[in-house]
N, C-alpha and C positions, 0 to 999 in steps of 0.2 A: 615889234611894233615900231611904227614910224613916229618921229617927233612931230608936234604941231608946227605947221608952217608959220603960224602967227607968233607963237611965244616960245616954241622949242620944248614944251612939256611932252612927255610920252603920251600917246593917245590911249584911251581906254576902249575895250571891246565889250559890248553888251549884246546878249542874245535874248531876243523876245520872239516867241512863237516860231522858233526854228530859223529865224533870220538874224543876222548879225549886223551891228552898227558900230562904227568907230567915232569917237568924239573926244574932245579935249576937256578935261575936268576943270581947267583953269579958265578957258575962254567961253565954254558953254554955260549959260546961266540957267539955274533951276527955276522951274515955274511952280 
């Protein structure tokens, strides 16, 4: 995995409905 460009934390990979998404757990806020 690549580090986040903003904070350097490793990106997480999430698979939903057969499609994958990458996001930073530190920068991405939960709703």
